[in-house]
N, C-alpha and C positions, 0 to 999 in steps of 0.2 A: 577161303574158298572155293576151290577147283570146279572147272567143270571139263569133263571129257570131251573127246571127240564127239562129235554129233552129225548126222546125214540127214538130209531133206529134199523132195524132191519140190521144185517150185514152177507151178501151171497158175498164168495170169488168169489167161481168158482164153482160151479152148479153142474151138474151131470155128467161127463164123459162121454164115450162113449163104445160103443157093443166089440171095441178091446181093451181097458183100464181097467184093473181089478180094479182102485180105484172109489170110487165113493165117490166125496170129497165135504163135505158141511162145515160150518163156521158157528156155535153159531147161533141157530132156527132151525125150521122147528120141526113143533110137530112131536114125535114118539112113536108107542103105544106097553109098555111092557106087559107081565101077571105079570112078578117078577119086583118089582123096582129095579132100577139100581142106587144105589146112588153115588153122589149126586143129579143125574137126576129125574127128576121128569115125561118127556114122553111129556113136555108141552113147547110152545117157549117161549123163553127168551129175549124180545128185550133186546137191551144194554144201558145201563141208566148212562147217565151224568151229573152232576149237579156241576156250577165253582160259586165263589161269589168272586167278589175283590173289592177293593178300595186303590185309591193311592192319595196323596197330596203332591204339590213341591211347597215350600215358596223360592222367589230370592228376594235378595235384591241389587241394579243397582247403581253404584254411579261414582262422579268423582270427584278426591282431586285436580287435576289441569287439564288446556287441554290439558296434557302429560300424565296422569298417571289416568286412568280408573277401576275399578272394577265390579268384579258379583261375590257375594258368594249367598249360599242356603242350605237349607236342605229338602231331599225326603223323603217320609213313604210309603210303601205300605205293605197291606195284603191281602191273599187270601187263600182261602179255599175251599174246593171241594169234589166231591168222584165219582165213577163211578165203574159199576159193569158189567161184561160182562158172559154171561151164566147164570148157567150150560147148554152146548148143544151139539149137535153133534158137532165135530174136523172131525173127516173124516170114511169113511166104507168099506169096501170089501166085493162087493158081491157075492152073491152064485156062489160056483164055482169056484171064482176068486185066492184065494189063498190055503184055508184050506181044499176044498175038490172039488176032481177028478172027482169024479163019478155023477150020477143022481140024481135025487131030490133035496129035499133041502139040503142047504149046510149051514157053519158056518161064519158068519159074523164076524169081528173085529169092534170093536166100541173104539174111542177115545174119550172121553168126558171131556170136559173144561170148568172150572170157575176159573175167574179171579175177585177180587174185588181190590180196592185202595182207600183210604182216606187222604187227605193231608192238611196241613196248614203251610202255607210258610211267612214269614217277613222279611220287608227289609228295613234297614234305611241307608240315605247316607249323608253326607257333602260335600260340594263342593265349588271351589273357584278360579278364572281366575282375572289375570291384564293384562291390556296392557298398554305399558311401552314405551313411544317415548324421548330418552335419547336426552340430548343437543349435541348432534356430529351428523356428516353425515348429516346437514341439517334437523336434526329431519324424513329424510328417513326411517331410522331403524324404524322396531316395535318389541318387545320383550315382546311373549304373554307365559309366562306361568302359568301351572295350575294345580291343585290335587283335588283328588278325595278318599272319604275314606268311603269304601260300607259293611254293616256287615250283611248277610244273615242267617237265621235260620230255617230249612227244618226240618219239622215231616208228618213220614208217617205210615200207618199201610196197609200192603199188605197180600193178600193171591193167592197163586197160585196152584191150584186141577189139574192144566194141568198133563196129562201122564197116567194115570189109565187107563189101557187097559180092554176092556170088549169082553168075549166071547156068542155069542149068536147064536142061530138057528130061522128062519122066520117062520113062519104058510103061506105057499101059498097061500091058500085060503083066510086068512084076512090082509097077511101082519105085524101081530103080532108078538115083539120080544120076546125072551123066553130064559132068561139068564141061560149061563151053568156055566160060574166062570169067576174071575177077577182076574187081576193082578196085584195090586196098586202100585205108582210111590213111592219109598222110600224118594224121592226128594221132594214131596209135601209140602206145609207149608200153614198155617191159622193164621191170625192177626199177623202176625210178624210187631213188630215195627222199626224204624229207626228213628235218632234223630240226626241231625248235625248243627253244627254253623261254618260258615267260614264269612272270611274279608280279603280285601285285599286294601292296598293303590296304586291308580293308578295315576302315575305323570303325564304330559306332556309338552311341551314346542315347540313353533312355533317362528321364526323369519322372519319377512316379511319386506323384502326391496320395498319402493314404489320409483321405477324410478320418476314415475309423478303420479299426480291422477287419470289415468287410466289405468297404468298398474302395476304390482307387480308381485314378485317372493319370492317363500318363501321354506322355509326347516323345518319340522315338526318331531319330535319323540313321540311318545305315547305310553302307555302302557292299556292296555285292560283286562277287568275280566269277562266271563261267571260264575255263581255260579255251586255249586256239586248239586245233589238231589238223587230220588230214581228213580227205574223202574221196574216197578210190570211184565215186561217179564223176571226176571232174573229167573232161573229153581231151585235155592236155596235159604231157609233161610238166610243164611248167608250172600250170595252175595246180597241179599234184604237189610239186613241189614245194610251192609256196606256201598250200595250206591257208588256213585262217585264221583269226586273231582273235583271242579274249574279247568278249564283250561284259561290261560293265553295268552294273546297275546301284542307282540311287533311289532308295524309298524314305518317303516321310507318312507318319503314321499319327493320328492322335485316336486314344481309345478309351474306354472304362469299364473296369471289371467290378461287378458287385452281388453279393446277394442280401435278399429283402424278405419280408414277411416271414422271421425267425427261420430264417436258409429254408425256405420253400419255394421262393423264386430265386433264379439263379441269370444274372442277364451280363451278357459280353457283347460289347460293340465298339466299332474301329472304323474310320474313314479314312484313306490312303491314296497315296500320289506315289506310283513307281515309274523312273526314268530309264529307260535301256537304251544304251551308247556302243556304237560300233556292234549292232545287234547281228547276232547270226541269223541266218535266213536263208529256208533252200529254193534257191533261183534258177530259172531255165537259161542254159546254154545253148550256144549254134550247134544243131543236131538232135533238141529236145532231149540233151542232157540236164537232167537236174543236181545240183551238187550245192553246197553248202558256201556261201560270202559273207562277207559282211558288209553290210548294206547301209546302216545308218542308225536314226534313234525315233524311239516312239515312245509313249507316253501311256499309262494306266492309271484311270482313277477310277473309285468305287467305295463302296461302302460294305460291310459286314454286319452280320446280326446273329448270338446263338441266344437262344431265351429256352429254359429248363424248370418247369415248373410241377410240383408234386401236389397234382391235383385232388388226392386221397393219398394215405397210406400206403394203396395198392397201386394207382395208378399215377402214372408219370407222362406225363406229355411235353416233347423236345422238339424246337426248329430252329434251322439255320436258314439263312438266306443272304445271298450276294447281288450286290447291284455294280455293274460294268460297265464302262465306257473306253474306248481306246483310238488315238490317233498316232499316224506317221509323222513327222516332223522332219525327218531327212530321208532320201533312198535314192541311194546310188545306184543307177544303170551300171551296171556290171556287164552287160552284152556287148562286145566289140565289134557286133553287125547291127548294132542297133543304131537311128540316128541320133538317139538318146543319150549314147555310149557319155558315161564319166560324169552326166550332170543330176541334178537332183530330179525327180520325176515325183518325188512323195505326194502330188498332187493327182497322180494316176494310180496309188495305190490305197486300196482301203483291207482291213480285218474285222471280219464280224467276230465279235465275241459276245459269248451271253450276255444280253443283257439284264436281264434275271434268270436266277438258279436258285430254290431254295429246297429243300425237303422237310416233311414231317413224321415225328416217330410217335405212335403209340405205344406203350410197356402198360404190362398189367402183370402182376403178382397173384395167381388165384389163392383162395384161402385154403387150408388145410382139408381135404377130402378124404383124407386115410392112404394115399400116396407114399412110399418109400421116400419122398423128395419135396423140392419145391418145382412145384408147376410156374412156368411163366410164357406170356406169350407177348408177342411185338407184330408192329405192322411199319414198312415203314411206306410212304409216297412221297416221289422224287420228281422233280420237274426242272429244264434243262433246256434255256432259247437257242435259239440256230446260230451255229456258229461256223468258219470257214478258215482254210488257207488263206493268204496273202491275195487281193482279187487284183487282177490287173483290168482297171476302169475303161482303157483304150479300147479292150475285146470284153464287153460287156455280157456277150454271151456264154462266158466259158464261166461267169458268176454262179449260173443255174445248176452249173455240173459241180463247185467244188465248196457248195453250203450245206452244210449238213442241217436239215431242219430240226424245230425243236420238238421233243418229245416228253412224256409222262410216263412212267414205271412206278410198279406198286409190288413187293418185296413182304415176305412174311417168313415167322419161325414159332415155332411153340415145342417148349423145354419142359425135360421134367431133370432137374441137378442135383445135385446133394445126395446122390444114392450112396448110401455107406456099403462098401465090397471090399473085398481083397482080406488078407489076414487081420484079424483084430479089428476090421470093421475102421481100418485107417487110411484106406482110399477112397474116392468119391469119382462117381460113374457118371456123364451126363448123357442122357437120350434124347437128341434133338430130332425133330423133323421141318423142312426149311420148302419154302415155294421162291423163287426167283419169276418175275414179268410174269403176277397172277394173271392179268388179265389177256395174257398172250399177244401183246401186240408189238408189230411188226415197225420197228423204226428202225434209221440210219445210225449207224455208230462214227463215221467217220466216210466223208466224200472225198474223193480226186479224180484229176482226171491225168490221163500219161498218153504215149505216144501210141497207143495201142487201142484205147477206147477213148469214147467222149466221158465217160465217168464210171469210175470207179467204186463200188459201194462196199464197207464193211458193216453185214446186217445184226442187227441186235439176235442175243441167244432166244428160242421160242421159251414156252413156259415150263420149266424146269423144275424138277421134284429134289430131294435128296435126304437121306437121314446121316446124323452123325453122332459118333460115339467118341466121347470123348472120358479118358481114365488117368485122372492126377492121385502121385500116390507121394 
């Protein structure tokens, strides 16, 4: 897959208000200067992103006997890309807002930003898994061990010139900025290189017991691995060059899969526990810089249930639900300016996870109405409890800004499918009318806080309708 050069302008917060001394902008909006302000040239600079990836996987599957099957393979992927943001205005303080208390032209403070990152990543892995039914317990026991070895090479070159402050006056007639003096950021860096190699062996084993052909219980233990990398948001050259390390996960699962009532009822359920170590989290650094760090250990516990029932030959009901709990057992403070730097502050950290999430789907196939195809309708109702990014309990006020409230949403679709079209009627056409958020509810998808606003919210899409035309041949 190749993604070509793309550009976009980023405006995070707009222009403030008369009662707010801060006029906040982000990366863009051309500004005139009588004196050039390095590295900003007064022009609008889009955010440029380029990415190119290639991957390939080979698998070999087979069986030695009816009781012993195997899968093995090799995976390789390579990726390269770059992005640049700015130089552009990060924020300004309007005339008279902070540095000038009188009348007439005042002093503005501009913080200009430029970030750039180029990276190259290579990954390869070998893996294997077997399925063995020993000649015991009537061959109802299935033992499925597996193993994977992964090796990642991460390279990056980063620039972060964020933080230099420029003090200017404004010509009230023309709006042109005139530079008075600047205060450079001593931590800014240019073209700093990072180069890391990571590797991990991750085993897994599952014990499956087939009570009968349509009922199985299982117990599974698995290890997982997420590679490390580099973050151009890092506020220091040393922090960028060091990068962040991989995180690992160990999961335990007990479950059941079964079909009942002459296969009219399907039930899948599981209880699980997952422990993350050396966990990667985006944390705040001096100067309100947010960057990825390895902070510690956390544990998720929960249950999952999926049920599908054929109520009639034409009417099907399916439902799924998840119950989830989360705790931090270790969180190391990585902020060198903090009095708790280097210590475990997990008692002061909390993550709100959706305690309950569920969805219900109603599917109905209409009887023959003389139409040229099959007419189906579906209705979906989904609920998700509140969730958050990590909360600092020593600053409880922030919790309300970064917690996304619970929400419900209803979607629907009606489709006429299997319409025979094309040469000799060998093609199938589907015409579908769909609607999302049918109740037109206004809910938050994601909340966060940043340096320019107490709360930044991604809102849901309003009620949306559309038509799909799908042709298969």
